[in-house]
All heavy atoms as a GROMACS GRO file, in nm:
protein
  597
    1MET      N    1   0.082  -0.120   0.000
    1MET     CA    2   0.000   0.000   0.000
    1MET      C    3   0.087   0.127   0.000
    1MET      O    4   0.054   0.224  -0.067
    1MET     CB    5  -0.092  -0.004   0.123
    1MET     CG    6  -0.186   0.109   0.132
    1MET     SD    7  -0.312   0.093   0.005
    1MET     CE    8  -0.417   0.222   0.050
    2GLU      N    9   0.194   0.124   0.078
    2GLU     CA   10   0.283   0.238   0.087
    2GLU      C   11   0.346   0.272  -0.048
    2GLU      O   12   0.358   0.389  -0.086
    2GLU     CB   13   0.396   0.208   0.188
    2GLU     CG   14   0.417   0.316   0.289
    2GLU     CD   15   0.522   0.272   0.389
    2GLU    OE1   16   0.641   0.293   0.357
    2GLU    OE2   17   0.485   0.219   0.495
    3SER      N   18   0.382   0.169  -0.121
    3SER     CA   19   0.446   0.191  -0.252
    3SER      C   20   0.348   0.250  -0.353
    3SER      O   21   0.386   0.330  -0.439
    3SER     CB   22   0.505   0.061  -0.306
    3SER     OG   23   0.403  -0.035  -0.324
    4ILE      N   24   0.221   0.215  -0.340
    4ILE     CA   25   0.119   0.271  -0.430
    4ILE      C   26   0.101   0.420  -0.401
    4ILE      O   27   0.095   0.502  -0.492
    4ILE     CB   28  -0.014   0.195  -0.415
    4ILE    CG1   29   0.000   0.052  -0.466
    4ILE    CG2   30  -0.126   0.267  -0.491
    4ILE    CD1   31  -0.121  -0.035  -0.443
    5ILE      N   32   0.095   0.456  -0.274
    5ILE     CA   33   0.080   0.597  -0.237
    5ILE      C   34   0.203   0.676  -0.283
    5ILE      O   35   0.190   0.787  -0.338
    5ILE     CB   36   0.059   0.611  -0.084
    5ILE    CG1   37  -0.077   0.552  -0.046
    5ILE    CG2   38   0.068   0.758  -0.040
    5ILE    CD1   39  -0.102   0.545   0.103
    6THR      N   40   0.321   0.619  -0.263
    6THR     CA   41   0.444   0.684  -0.308
    6THR      C   42   0.443   0.703  -0.459
    6THR      O   43   0.480   0.809  -0.510
    6THR     CB   44   0.568   0.601  -0.267
    6THR    OG1   45   0.565   0.583  -0.125
    6THR    CG2   46   0.696   0.669  -0.309
    7ALA      N   47   0.398   0.602  -0.533
    7ALA     CA   48   0.392   0.610  -0.679
    7ALA      C   49   0.292   0.717  -0.722
    7ALA      O   50   0.318   0.793  -0.818
    7ALA     CB   51   0.354   0.474  -0.737
    8ILE      N   52   0.179   0.725  -0.655
    8ILE     CA   53   0.077   0.825  -0.689
    8ILE      C   54   0.131   0.966  -0.662
    8ILE      O   55   0.116   1.057  -0.744
    8ILE     CB   56  -0.055   0.800  -0.611
    8ILE    CG1   57  -0.122   0.673  -0.663
    8ILE    CG2   58  -0.149   0.919  -0.622
    8ILE    CD1   59  -0.242   0.628  -0.583
    9ILE      N   60   0.195   0.985  -0.547
    9ILE     CA   61   0.251   1.116  -0.513
    9ILE      C   62   0.361   1.154  -0.613
    9ILE      O   63   0.365   1.267  -0.664
    9ILE     CB   64   0.304   1.118  -0.368
    9ILE    CG1   65   0.187   1.108  -0.270
    9ILE    CG2   66   0.387   1.244  -0.342
    9ILE    CD1   67   0.228   1.090  -0.125
   10THR      N   68   0.448   1.058  -0.644
   10THR     CA   69   0.555   1.083  -0.740
   10THR      C   70   0.498   1.118  -0.877
   10THR      O   71   0.544   1.211  -0.944
   10THR     CB   72   0.647   0.959  -0.752
   10THR    OG1   73   0.699   0.929  -0.622
   10THR    CG2   74   0.761   0.984  -0.848
   11GLY      N   75   0.395   1.045  -0.918
   11GLY     CA   76   0.330   1.073  -1.046
   11GLY      C   77   0.267   1.211  -1.049
   11GLY      O   78   0.277   1.283  -1.148
   12ALA      N   79   0.202   1.250  -0.939
   12ALA     CA   80   0.137   1.381  -0.932
   12ALA      C   81   0.241   1.493  -0.937
   12ALA      O   82   0.224   1.592  -1.009
   12ALA     CB   83   0.054   1.391  -0.804
   13VAL      N   84   0.351   1.476  -0.862
   13VAL     CA   85   0.456   1.578  -0.863
   13VAL      C   86   0.519   1.588  -1.002
   13VAL      O   87   0.544   1.697  -1.053
   13VAL     CB   88   0.563   1.546  -0.756
   13VAL    CG1   89   0.686   1.635  -0.771
   13VAL    CG2   90   0.504   1.562  -0.616
   14THR      N   91   0.541   1.473  -1.065
   14THR     CA   92   0.596   1.472  -1.200
   14THR      C   93   0.501   1.541  -1.298
   14THR      O   94   0.544   1.620  -1.383
   14THR     CB   95   0.623   1.327  -1.247
   14THR    OG1   96   0.712   1.265  -1.154
   14THR    CG2   97   0.682   1.324  -1.386
   15LEU      N   98   0.373   1.512  -1.286
   15LEU     CA   99   0.273   1.574  -1.373
   15LEU      C  100   0.272   1.726  -1.356
   15LEU      O  101   0.269   1.801  -1.454
   15LEU     CB  102   0.134   1.516  -1.346
   15LEU     CG  103   0.020   1.575  -1.427
   15LEU    CD1  104   0.042   1.548  -1.576
   15LEU    CD2  105  -0.113   1.519  -1.382
   16VAL      N  106   0.277   1.774  -1.234
   16VAL     CA  107   0.280   1.918  -1.208
   16VAL      C  108   0.406   1.979  -1.270
   16VAL      O  109   0.401   2.086  -1.334
   16VAL     CB  110   0.273   1.948  -1.056
   16VAL    CG1  111   0.304   2.094  -1.026
   16VAL    CG2  112   0.136   1.910  -1.001
   17GLY      N  113   0.519   1.911  -1.253
   17GLY     CA  114   0.644   1.961  -1.312
   17GLY      C  115   0.637   1.968  -1.462
   17GLY      O  116   0.681   2.067  -1.523
   18VAL      N  117   0.579   1.867  -1.524
   18VAL     CA  118   0.565   1.866  -1.670
   18VAL      C  119   0.472   1.977  -1.715
   18VAL      O  120   0.499   2.046  -1.815
   18VAL     CB  121   0.515   1.728  -1.718
   18VAL    CG1  122   0.470   1.733  -1.862
   18VAL    CG2  123   0.622   1.623  -1.699
   19LEU      N  124   0.363   1.997  -1.645
   19LEU     CA  125   0.268   2.103  -1.682
   19LEU      C  126   0.332   2.242  -1.671
   19LEU      O  127   0.313   2.327  -1.758
   19LEU     CB  128   0.143   2.095  -1.595
   19LEU     CG  129   0.052   1.974  -1.619
   19LEU    CD1  130  -0.061   1.971  -1.518
   19LEU    CD2  131  -0.002   1.973  -1.760
   20ILE      N  132   0.410   2.264  -1.567
   20ILE     CA  133   0.476   2.394  -1.550
   20ILE      C  134   0.580   2.416  -1.660
   20ILE      O  135   0.587   2.523  -1.721
   20ILE     CB  136   0.541   2.404  -1.410
   20ILE    CG1  137   0.432   2.414  -1.303
   20ILE    CG2  138   0.635   2.524  -1.401
   20ILE    CD1  139   0.483   2.402  -1.161
   21ALA      N  140   0.659   2.312  -1.688
   21ALA     CA  141   0.761   2.323  -1.793
   21ALA      C  142   0.696   2.346  -1.928
   21ALA      O  143   0.744   2.425  -2.010
   21ALA     CB  144   0.846   2.197  -1.795
   22ASN      N  145   0.585   2.278  -1.954
   22ASN     CA  146   0.514   2.293  -2.081
   22ASN      C  147   0.458   2.434  -2.095
   22ASN      O  148   0.464   2.494  -2.203
   22ASN     CB  149   0.401   2.191  -2.091
   22ASN     CG  150   0.335   2.193  -2.227
   22ASN    OD1  151   0.401   2.211  -2.327
   22ASN    ND2  152   0.203   2.174  -2.229
   23GLU      N  153   0.407   2.490  -1.987
   23GLU     CA  154   0.352   2.626  -1.991
   23GLU      C  155   0.463   2.728  -2.023
   23GLU      O  156   0.444   2.817  -2.105
   23GLU     CB  157   0.288   2.659  -1.857
   23GLU     CG  158   0.220   2.794  -1.854
   23GLU     CD  159   0.151   2.820  -1.720
   23GLU    OE1  160   0.090   2.726  -1.665
   23GLU    OE2  161   0.159   2.934  -1.672
   24LYS      N  162   0.579   2.711  -1.961
   24LYS     CA  163   0.691   2.802  -1.988
   24LYS      C  164   0.739   2.788  -2.131
   24LYS      O  165   0.768   2.886  -2.200
   24LYS     CB  166   0.805   2.776  -1.890
   24LYS     CG  167   0.774   2.823  -1.751
   24LYS     CD  168   0.890   2.802  -1.657
   24LYS     CE  169   0.854   2.851  -1.517
   24LYS     NZ  170   0.966   2.834  -1.425
   25SER      N  171   0.746   2.664  -2.177
   25SER     CA  172   0.790   2.639  -2.315
   25SER      C  173   0.692   2.700  -2.414
   25SER      O  174   0.733   2.758  -2.515
   25SER     CB  175   0.802   2.488  -2.339
   25SER     OG  176   0.833   2.462  -2.472
   26GLN      N  177   0.564   2.689  -2.386
   26GLN     CA  178   0.462   2.746  -2.474
   26GLN      C  179   0.471   2.898  -2.476
   26GLN      O  180   0.456   2.961  -2.581
   26GLN     CB  181   0.323   2.702  -2.429
   26GLN     CG  182   0.213   2.747  -2.525
   26GLN     CD  183   0.078   2.690  -2.487
   26GLN    OE1  184   0.065   2.612  -2.393
   26GLN    NE2  185  -0.025   2.730  -2.559
   27ALA      N  186   0.501   2.959  -2.362
   27ALA     CA  187   0.515   3.105  -2.356
   27ALA      C  188   0.634   3.150  -2.440
   27ALA      O  189   0.626   3.250  -2.513
   27ALA     CB  190   0.532   3.151  -2.212
   28VAL      N  191   0.744   3.076  -2.434
   28VAL     CA  192   0.862   3.109  -2.516
   28VAL      C  193   0.829   3.095  -2.664
   28VAL      O  194   0.863   3.180  -2.746
   28VAL     CB  195   0.982   3.019  -2.477
   28VAL    CG1  196   1.095   3.032  -2.577
   28VAL    CG2  197   1.031   3.054  -2.338
   29THR      N  198   0.759   2.988  -2.699
   29THR     CA  199   0.721   2.964  -2.838
   29THR      C  200   0.631   3.076  -2.889
   29THR      O  201   0.648   3.125  -3.000
   29THR     CB  202   0.650   2.828  -2.853
   29THR    OG1  203   0.738   2.726  -2.808
   29THR    CG2  204   0.609   2.802  -2.995
   30GLU      N  205   0.535   3.118  -2.809
   30GLU     CA  206   0.445   3.226  -2.849
   30GLU      C  207   0.522   3.357  -2.867
   30GLU      O  208   0.494   3.433  -2.960
   30GLU     CB  209   0.334   3.243  -2.746
   30GLU     CG  210   0.230   3.133  -2.752
   30GLU     CD  211   0.123   3.146  -2.646
   30GLU    OE1  212   0.116   3.252  -2.578
   30GLU    OE2  213   0.044   3.051  -2.630
   31THR      N  214   0.617   3.384  -2.780
   31THR     CA  215   0.698   3.505  -2.793
   31THR      C  216   0.778   3.502  -2.922
   31THR      O  217   0.783   3.602  -2.996
   31THR     CB  218   0.794   3.519  -2.673
   31THR    OG1  219   0.716   3.525  -2.554
   31THR    CG2  220   0.879   3.643  -2.684
   32LYS      N  221   0.839   3.388  -2.952
   32LYS     CA  222   0.916   3.375  -3.076
   32LYS      C  223   0.825   3.389  -3.197
   32LYS      O  224   0.862   3.453  -3.296
   32LYS     CB  225   0.988   3.240  -3.080
   32LYS     CG  226   1.104   3.231  -2.984
   32LYS     CD  227   1.171   3.096  -2.995
   32LYS     CE  228   1.291   3.086  -2.902
   32LYS     NZ  229   1.357   2.956  -2.911
   33LEU      N  230   0.707   3.332  -3.190
   33LEU     CA  231   0.612   3.342  -3.301
   33LEU      C  232   0.568   3.486  -3.323
   33LEU      O  233   0.560   3.532  -3.437
   33LEU     CB  234   0.491   3.252  -3.275
   33LEU     CG  235   0.390   3.241  -3.386
   33LEU    CD1  236   0.455   3.185  -3.512
   33LEU    CD2  237   0.276   3.150  -3.343
   34ASP      N  238   0.544   3.558  -3.214
   34ASP     CA  239   0.507   3.700  -3.226
   34ASP      C  240   0.619   3.780  -3.292
   34ASP      O  241   0.594   3.865  -3.378
   34ASP     CB  242   0.475   3.759  -3.088
   34ASP     CG  243   0.343   3.708  -3.031
   34ASP    OD1  244   0.263   3.652  -3.109
   34ASP    OD2  245   0.323   3.723  -2.910
   35GLU      N  246   0.743   3.752  -3.254
   35GLU     CA  247   0.857   3.824  -3.312
   35GLU      C  248   0.871   3.791  -3.460
   35GLU      O  249   0.895   3.880  -3.542
   35GLU     CB  250   0.986   3.785  -3.237
   35GLU     CG  251   1.111   3.849  -3.291
   35GLU     CD  252   1.113   4.001  -3.278
   35GLU    OE1  253   1.036   4.057  -3.199
   35GLU    OE2  254   1.193   4.063  -3.350
   36LEU      N  255   0.855   3.665  -3.496
   36LEU     CA  256   0.862   3.627  -3.637
   36LEU      C  257   0.751   3.691  -3.718
   36LEU      O  258   0.773   3.737  -3.830
   36LEU     CB  259   0.856   3.474  -3.652
   36LEU     CG  260   0.983   3.399  -3.616
   36LEU    CD1  261   0.957   3.248  -3.616
   36LEU    CD2  262   1.095   3.433  -3.711
   37THR      N  263   0.633   3.698  -3.662
   37THR     CA  264   0.520   3.762  -3.729
   37THR      C  265   0.550   3.909  -3.754
   37THR      O  266   0.526   3.962  -3.863
   37THR     CB  267   0.392   3.748  -3.644
   37THR    OG1  268   0.364   3.609  -3.625
   37THR    CG2  269   0.273   3.815  -3.710
   38ARG      N  270   0.608   3.976  -3.654
   38ARG     CA  271   0.645   4.117  -3.669
   38ARG      C  272   0.748   4.134  -3.781
   38ARG      O  273   0.737   4.222  -3.865
   38ARG     CB  274   0.700   4.172  -3.538
   38ARG     CG  275   0.731   4.322  -3.542
   38ARG     CD  276   0.811   4.367  -3.421
   38ARG     NE  277   0.942   4.307  -3.412
   38ARG     CZ  278   1.046   4.340  -3.490
   38ARG    NH1  279   1.034   4.434  -3.582
   38ARG    NH2  280   1.162   4.280  -3.475
   39GLU      N  281   0.847   4.045  -3.783
   39GLU     CA  282   0.951   4.054  -3.885
   39GLU      C  283   0.895   4.029  -4.025
   39GLU      O  284   0.935   4.096  -4.121
   39GLU     CB  285   1.064   3.956  -3.855
   39GLU     CG  286   1.148   3.997  -3.736
   39GLU     CD  287   1.255   3.896  -3.703
   39GLU    OE1  288   1.278   3.801  -3.780
   39GLU    OE2  289   1.320   3.911  -3.597
   40VAL      N  290   0.803   3.936  -4.037
   40VAL     CA  291   0.742   3.907  -4.168
   40VAL      C  292   0.662   4.027  -4.215
   40VAL      O  293   0.668   4.066  -4.332
   40VAL     CB  294   0.654   3.780  -4.161
   40VAL    CG1  295   0.566   3.768  -4.283
   40VAL    CG2  296   0.742   3.657  -4.147
   41ARG      N  297   0.587   4.088  -4.126
   41ARG     CA  298   0.509   4.207  -4.163
   41ARG      C  299   0.601   4.320  -4.208
   41ARG      O  300   0.573   4.391  -4.305
   41ARG     CB  301   0.422   4.252  -4.046
   41ARG     CG  302   0.303   4.163  -4.025
   41ARG     CD  303   0.210   4.215  -3.917
   41ARG     NE  304   0.097   4.124  -3.905
   41ARG     CZ  305   0.041   4.092  -3.791
   41ARG    NH1  306   0.084   4.144  -3.679
   41ARG    NH2  307  -0.061   4.009  -3.788
   42GLU      N  308   0.710   4.338  -4.135
   42GLU     CA  309   0.808   4.441  -4.171
   42GLU      C  310   0.866   4.413  -4.309
   42GLU      O  311   0.880   4.503  -4.392
   42GLU     CB  312   0.919   4.442  -4.065
   42GLU     CG  313   1.010   4.560  -4.070
   42GLU     CD  314   1.107   4.557  -3.953
   42GLU    OE1  315   1.060   4.565  -3.837
   42GLU    OE2  316   1.227   4.545  -3.977
   43HIS      N  317   0.899   4.288  -4.335
   43HIS     CA  318   0.954   4.250  -4.465
   43HIS      C  319   0.851   4.271  -4.576
   43HIS      O  320   0.884   4.319  -4.684
   43HIS     CB  321   0.999   4.104  -4.464
   43HIS     CG  322   1.046   4.056  -4.597
   43HIS    ND1  323   0.963   3.998  -4.689
   43HIS    CD2  324   1.168   4.061  -4.654
   43HIS    CE1  325   1.031   3.969  -4.797
   43HIS    NE2  326   1.157   4.005  -4.779
   44ASN      N  327   0.726   4.236  -4.550
   44ASN     CA  328   0.622   4.253  -4.650
   44ASN      C  329   0.602   4.400  -4.685
   44ASN      O  330   0.581   4.434  -4.801
   44ASN     CB  331   0.490   4.191  -4.603
   44ASN     CG  332   0.494   4.040  -4.607
   44ASN    OD1  333   0.580   3.980  -4.670
   44ASN    ND2  334   0.402   3.977  -4.537
   45ASN      N  335   0.608   4.486  -4.584
   45ASN     CA  336   0.597   4.630  -4.611
   45ASN      C  337   0.712   4.676  -4.699
   45ASN      O  338   0.693   4.754  -4.792
   45ASN     CB  339   0.596   4.709  -4.480
   45ASN     CG  340   0.466   4.694  -4.406
   45ASN    OD1  341   0.362   4.664  -4.466
   45ASN    ND2  342   0.469   4.714  -4.277
   46PHE      N  343   0.831   4.628  -4.670
   46PHE     CA  344   0.948   4.662  -4.751
   46PHE      C  345   0.931   4.611  -4.893
   46PHE      O  346   0.957   4.682  -4.989
   46PHE     CB  347   1.074   4.601  -4.687
   46PHE     CG  348   1.198   4.624  -4.767
   46PHE    CD1  349   1.260   4.747  -4.767
   46PHE    CD2  350   1.252   4.522  -4.843
   46PHE    CE1  351   1.375   4.769  -4.841
   46PHE    CE2  352   1.367   4.542  -4.917
   46PHE     CZ  353   1.429   4.666  -4.916
   47ALA      N  354   0.885   4.488  -4.908
   47ALA     CA  355   0.866   4.427  -5.040
   47ALA      C  356   0.761   4.503  -5.121
   47ALA      O  357   0.772   4.514  -5.243
   47ALA     CB  358   0.827   4.280  -5.026
   48ARG      N  359   0.660   4.557  -5.056
   48ARG     CA  360   0.558   4.635  -5.126
   48ARG      C  361   0.612   4.769  -5.174
   48ARG      O  362   0.570   4.821  -5.277
   48ARG     CB  363   0.437   4.658  -5.035
   48ARG     CG  364   0.332   4.552  -5.048
   48ARG     CD  365   0.206   4.588  -4.970
   48ARG     NE  366   0.187   4.482  -4.874
   48ARG     CZ  367   0.186   4.497  -4.743
   48ARG    NH1  368   0.199   4.615  -4.690
   48ARG    NH2  369   0.172   4.395  -4.664
   49ARG      N  370   0.702   4.827  -5.096
   49ARG     CA  371   0.755   4.959  -5.131
   49ARG      C  372   0.863   4.953  -5.238
   49ARG      O  373   0.885   5.051  -5.309
   49ARG     CB  374   0.811   5.027  -5.005
   49ARG     CG  375   0.704   5.070  -4.907
   49ARG     CD  376   0.760   5.159  -4.798
   49ARG     NE  377   0.887   5.118  -4.746
   49ARG     CZ  378   0.907   5.058  -4.629
   49ARG    NH1  379   0.805   5.032  -4.552
   49ARG    NH2  380   1.028   5.025  -4.588
   50MET      N  381   0.933   4.844  -5.250
   50MET     CA  382   1.047   4.835  -5.342
   50MET      C  383   1.009   4.864  -5.488
   50MET      O  384   1.082   4.938  -5.554
   50MET     CB  385   1.115   4.699  -5.332
   50MET     CG  386   1.216   4.693  -5.220
   50MET     SD  387   1.329   4.834  -5.214
   50MET     CE  388   1.420   4.816  -5.365
   51PRO      N  389   0.901   4.808  -5.542
   51PRO     CA  390   0.868   4.842  -5.681
   51PRO      C  391   0.845   4.992  -5.701
   51PRO      O  392   0.882   5.048  -5.805
   51PRO     CB  393   0.739   4.763  -5.708
   51PRO     CG  394   0.742   4.650  -5.611
   51PRO     CD  395   0.812   4.704  -5.490
   52VAL      N  396   0.789   5.059  -5.602
   52VAL     CA  397   0.767   5.203  -5.610
   52VAL      C  398   0.902   5.275  -5.616
   52VAL      O  399   0.923   5.364  -5.698
   52VAL     CB  400   0.683   5.253  -5.489
   52VAL    CG1  401   0.674   5.404  -5.488
   52VAL    CG2  402   0.545   5.190  -5.491
   53VAL      N  403   0.994   5.234  -5.530
   53VAL     CA  404   1.127   5.295  -5.528
   53VAL      C  405   1.199   5.269  -5.660
   53VAL      O  406   1.263   5.359  -5.716
   53VAL     CB  407   1.210   5.240  -5.408
   53VAL    CG1  408   1.355   5.285  -5.416
   53VAL    CG2  409   1.147   5.283  -5.276
   54GLU      N  410   1.189   5.147  -5.711
   54GLU     CA  411   1.253   5.115  -5.839
   54GLU      C  412   1.197   5.202  -5.952
   54GLU      O  413   1.273   5.250  -6.037
   54GLU     CB  414   1.234   4.967  -5.872
   54GLU     CG  415   1.316   4.876  -5.782
   54GLU     CD  416   1.283   4.728  -5.800
   54GLU    OE1  417   1.179   4.696  -5.863
   54GLU    OE2  418   1.360   4.645  -5.750
   55GLU      N  419   1.068   5.223  -5.952
   55GLU     CA  420   1.008   5.308  -6.055
   55GLU      C  421   1.055   5.452  -6.040
   55GLU      O  422   1.084   5.520  -6.139
   55GLU     CB  423   0.855   5.300  -6.047
   55GLU     CG  424   0.784   5.371  -6.159
   55GLU     CD  425   0.819   5.316  -6.297
   55GLU    OE1  426   0.841   5.194  -6.310
   55GLU    OE2  427   0.827   5.397  -6.391
   56GLN      N  428   1.064   5.499  -5.918
   56GLN     CA  429   1.113   5.635  -5.895
   56GLN      C  430   1.257   5.649  -5.942
   56GLN      O  431   1.295   5.752  -5.998
   56GLN     CB  432   1.101   5.671  -5.747
   56GLN     CG  433   0.957   5.692  -5.703
   56GLN     CD  434   0.945   5.713  -5.553
   56GLN    OE1  435   1.035   5.680  -5.476
   56GLN    NE2  436   0.831   5.767  -5.511
   57ILE      N  437   1.338   5.548  -5.920
   57ILE     CA  438   1.478   5.551  -5.966
   57ILE      C  439   1.483   5.557  -6.118
   57ILE      O  440   1.564   5.632  -6.174
   57ILE     CB  441   1.556   5.430  -5.911
   57ILE    CG1  442   1.575   5.445  -5.761
   57ILE    CG2  443   1.690   5.414  -5.982
   57ILE    CD1  444   1.632   5.323  -5.693
   58LYS      N  445   1.398   5.482  -6.184
   58LYS     CA  446   1.394   5.487  -6.331
   58LYS      C  447   1.362   5.628  -6.379
   58LYS      O  448   1.425   5.680  -6.472
   58LYS     CB  449   1.290   5.390  -6.386
   58LYS     CG  450   1.330   5.246  -6.383
   58LYS     CD  451   1.219   5.160  -6.440
   58LYS     CE  452   1.249   5.013  -6.424
   58LYS     NZ  453   1.140   4.929  -6.474
   59VAL      N  454   1.262   5.690  -6.317
   59VAL     CA  455   1.222   5.826  -6.355
   59VAL      C  456   1.338   5.923  -6.331
   59VAL      O  457   1.370   6.007  -6.416
   59VAL     CB  458   1.096   5.870  -6.277
   59VAL    CG1  459   1.070   6.019  -6.296
   59VAL    CG2  460   0.976   5.787  -6.319
   60ILE      N  461   1.403   5.909  -6.216
   60ILE     CA  462   1.516   5.997  -6.185
   60ILE      C  463   1.628   5.979  -6.287
   60ILE      O  464   1.687   6.076  -6.335
   60ILE     CB  465   1.567   5.969  -6.041
   60ILE    CG1  466   1.464   6.016  -5.939
   60ILE    CG2  467   1.702   6.035  -6.017
   60ILE    CD1  468   1.489   5.968  -5.798
   61ASN      N  469   1.658   5.855  -6.323
   61ASN     CA  470   1.763   5.829  -6.422
   61ASN      C  471   1.729   5.891  -6.557
   61ASN      O  472   1.816   5.948  -6.623
   61ASN     CB  473   1.789   5.680  -6.436
   61ASN     CG  474   1.869   5.624  -6.320
   61ASN    OD1  475   1.945   5.696  -6.257
   61ASN    ND2  476   1.852   5.496  -6.292
   62HIS      N  477   1.603   5.880  -6.597
   62HIS     CA  478   1.563   5.942  -6.724
   62HIS      C  479   1.576   6.095  -6.718
   62HIS      O  480   1.622   6.157  -6.815
   62HIS     CB  481   1.418   5.905  -6.760
   62HIS     CG  482   1.404   5.764  -6.808
   62HIS    ND1  483   1.461   5.719  -6.924
   62HIS    CD2  484   1.337   5.659  -6.756
   62HIS    CE1  485   1.432   5.591  -6.941
   62HIS    NE2  486   1.356   5.552  -6.840
   63ARG      N  487   1.540   6.152  -6.605
   63ARG     CA  488   1.552   6.298  -6.592
   63ARG      C  489   1.698   6.341  -6.597
   63ARG      O  490   1.733   6.443  -6.658
   63ARG     CB  491   1.485   6.345  -6.463
   63ARG     CG  492   1.334   6.324  -6.466
   63ARG     CD  493   1.271   6.362  -6.338
   63ARG     NE  494   1.244   6.506  -6.337
   63ARG     CZ  495   1.188   6.569  -6.237
   63ARG    NH1  496   1.156   6.504  -6.127
   63ARG    NH2  497   1.164   6.698  -6.244
   64ILE      N  498   1.785   6.264  -6.534
   64ILE     CA  499   1.928   6.294  -6.537
   64ILE      C  500   1.981   6.285  -6.680
   64ILE      O  501   2.055   6.373  -6.726
   64ILE     CB  502   2.007   6.201  -6.443
   64ILE    CG1  503   1.974   6.235  -6.298
   64ILE    CG2  504   2.157   6.210  -6.469
   64ILE    CD1  505   2.030   6.137  -6.196
   65GLU      N  506   1.940   6.179  -6.750
   65GLU     CA  507   1.982   6.163  -6.890
   65GLU      C  508   1.934   6.281  -6.975
   65GLU      O  509   2.010   6.334  -7.057
   65GLU     CB  510   1.929   6.033  -6.949
   65GLU     CG  511   2.000   5.909  -6.898
   65GLU     CD  512   1.937   5.780  -6.949
   65GLU    OE1  513   1.853   5.785  -7.042
   65GLU    OE2  514   1.971   5.675  -6.895
   66ASP      N  515   1.811   6.322  -6.954
   66ASP     CA  516   1.757   6.437  -7.028
   66ASP      C  517   1.837   6.563  -6.998
   66ASP      O  518   1.870   6.641  -7.089
   66ASP     CB  519   1.610   6.460  -6.995
   66ASP     CG  520   1.519   6.351  -7.050
   66ASP    OD1  521   1.565   6.276  -7.139
   66ASP    OD2  522   1.404   6.342  -7.004
   67LEU      N  523   1.870   6.584  -6.871
   67LEU     CA  524   1.950   6.701  -6.834
   67LEU      C  525   2.089   6.695  -6.896
   67LEU      O  526   2.142   6.795  -6.944
   67LEU     CB  527   1.960   6.713  -6.682
   67LEU     CG  528   1.834   6.756  -6.609
   67LEU    CD1  529   1.854   6.742  -6.458
   67LEU    CD2  530   1.796   6.898  -6.645
   68GLU      N  531   2.150   6.576  -6.894
   68GLU     CA  532   2.282   6.561  -6.954
   68GLU      C  533   2.277   6.587  -7.105
   68GLU      O  534   2.364   6.654  -7.161
   68GLU     CB  535   2.338   6.421  -6.926
   68GLU     CG  536   2.380   6.400  -6.782
   68GLU     CD  537   2.422   6.257  -6.751
   68GLU    OE1  538   2.388   6.166  -6.830
   68GLU    OE2  539   2.488   6.238  -6.648
   69ASP      N  540   2.172   6.535  -7.169
   69ASP     CA  541   2.156   6.557  -7.313
   69ASP      C  542   2.137   6.706  -7.345
   69ASP      O  543   2.196   6.758  -7.440
   69ASP     CB  544   2.039   6.476  -7.368
   69ASP     CG  545   2.068   6.326  -7.372
   69ASP    OD1  546   2.188   6.289  -7.362
   69ASP    OD2  547   1.971   6.249  -7.384
   70SER      N  548   2.054   6.772  -7.265
   70SER     CA  549   2.032   6.914  -7.292
   70SER      C  550   2.158   6.994  -7.265
   70SER      O  551   2.184   7.093  -7.332
   70SER     CB  552   1.913   6.966  -7.210
   70SER     OG  553   1.947   6.971  -7.073
   71GLN      N  554   2.235   6.953  -7.170
   71GLN     CA  555   2.362   7.021  -7.139
   71GLN      C  556   2.461   7.001  -7.254
   71GLN      O  557   2.531   7.093  -7.292
   71GLN     CB  558   2.421   6.967  -7.007
   71GLN     CG  559   2.539   7.042  -6.958
   71GLN     CD  560   2.503   7.183  -6.912
   71GLN    OE1  561   2.388   7.211  -6.877
   71GLN    NE2  562   2.598   7.271  -6.913
   72LYS      N  563   2.462   6.883  -7.312
   72LYS     CA  564   2.553   6.853  -7.426
   72LYS      C  565   2.515   6.938  -7.547
   72LYS      O  566   2.603   6.986  -7.619
   72LYS     CB  567   2.546   6.704  -7.461
   72LYS     CG  568   2.619   6.615  -7.365
   72LYS     CD  569   2.603   6.470  -7.406
   72LYS     CE  570   2.662   6.377  -7.301
   72LYS     NZ  571   2.638   6.236  -7.336
   73THR      N  572   2.387   6.954  -7.572
   73THR     CA  573   2.344   7.030  -7.689
   73THR      C  574   2.372   7.179  -7.672
   73THR      O  575   2.389   7.250  -7.769
   73THR     CB  576   2.194   7.009  -7.717
   73THR    OG1  577   2.117   7.046  -7.603
   73THR    CG2  578   2.167   6.866  -7.756
   74ARG      N  579   2.380   7.227  -7.549
   74ARG     CA  580   2.411   7.368  -7.524
   74ARG      C  581   2.559   7.396  -7.549
   74ARG      O  582   2.596   7.506  -7.583
   74ARG     CB  583   2.376   7.406  -7.382
   74ARG     CG  584   2.228   7.417  -7.358
   74ARG     CD  585   2.202   7.465  -7.217
   74ARG     NE  586   2.058   7.462  -7.193
   74ARG     CZ  587   2.006   7.476  -7.072
   74ARG    NH1  588   2.084   7.492  -6.968
   74ARG    NH2  589   1.877   7.473  -7.056
   75ASN      N  590   2.640   7.296  -7.525
   75ASN     CA  591   2.784   7.319  -7.540
   75ASN      C  592   2.823   7.289  -7.679
   75ASN      O  593   2.851   7.297  -7.772
   75ASN     CB  594   2.864   7.229  -7.446
   75ASN     CG  595   2.841   7.268  -7.301
   75ASN    OD1  596   2.810   7.382  -7.273
   75ASN    ND2  597   2.856   7.173  -7.212
   0.00000   0.00000   0.00000
């Protein structure tokens, strides 16, 4: 009988320990997931803006070429 009670107490303490460890592990996982989500959103915003920046660079390059051409024709 004593060994059964000891086994039950040991099992209960082990179960509590596992539950506490699992809760902490889950909190760490959720924190990491939140950080990854933030980074993905930041990257997506950057990816959306890049085509706009590329188009602006093209326009700027054309304007520079036009200015260089007009400068050449003046000289």
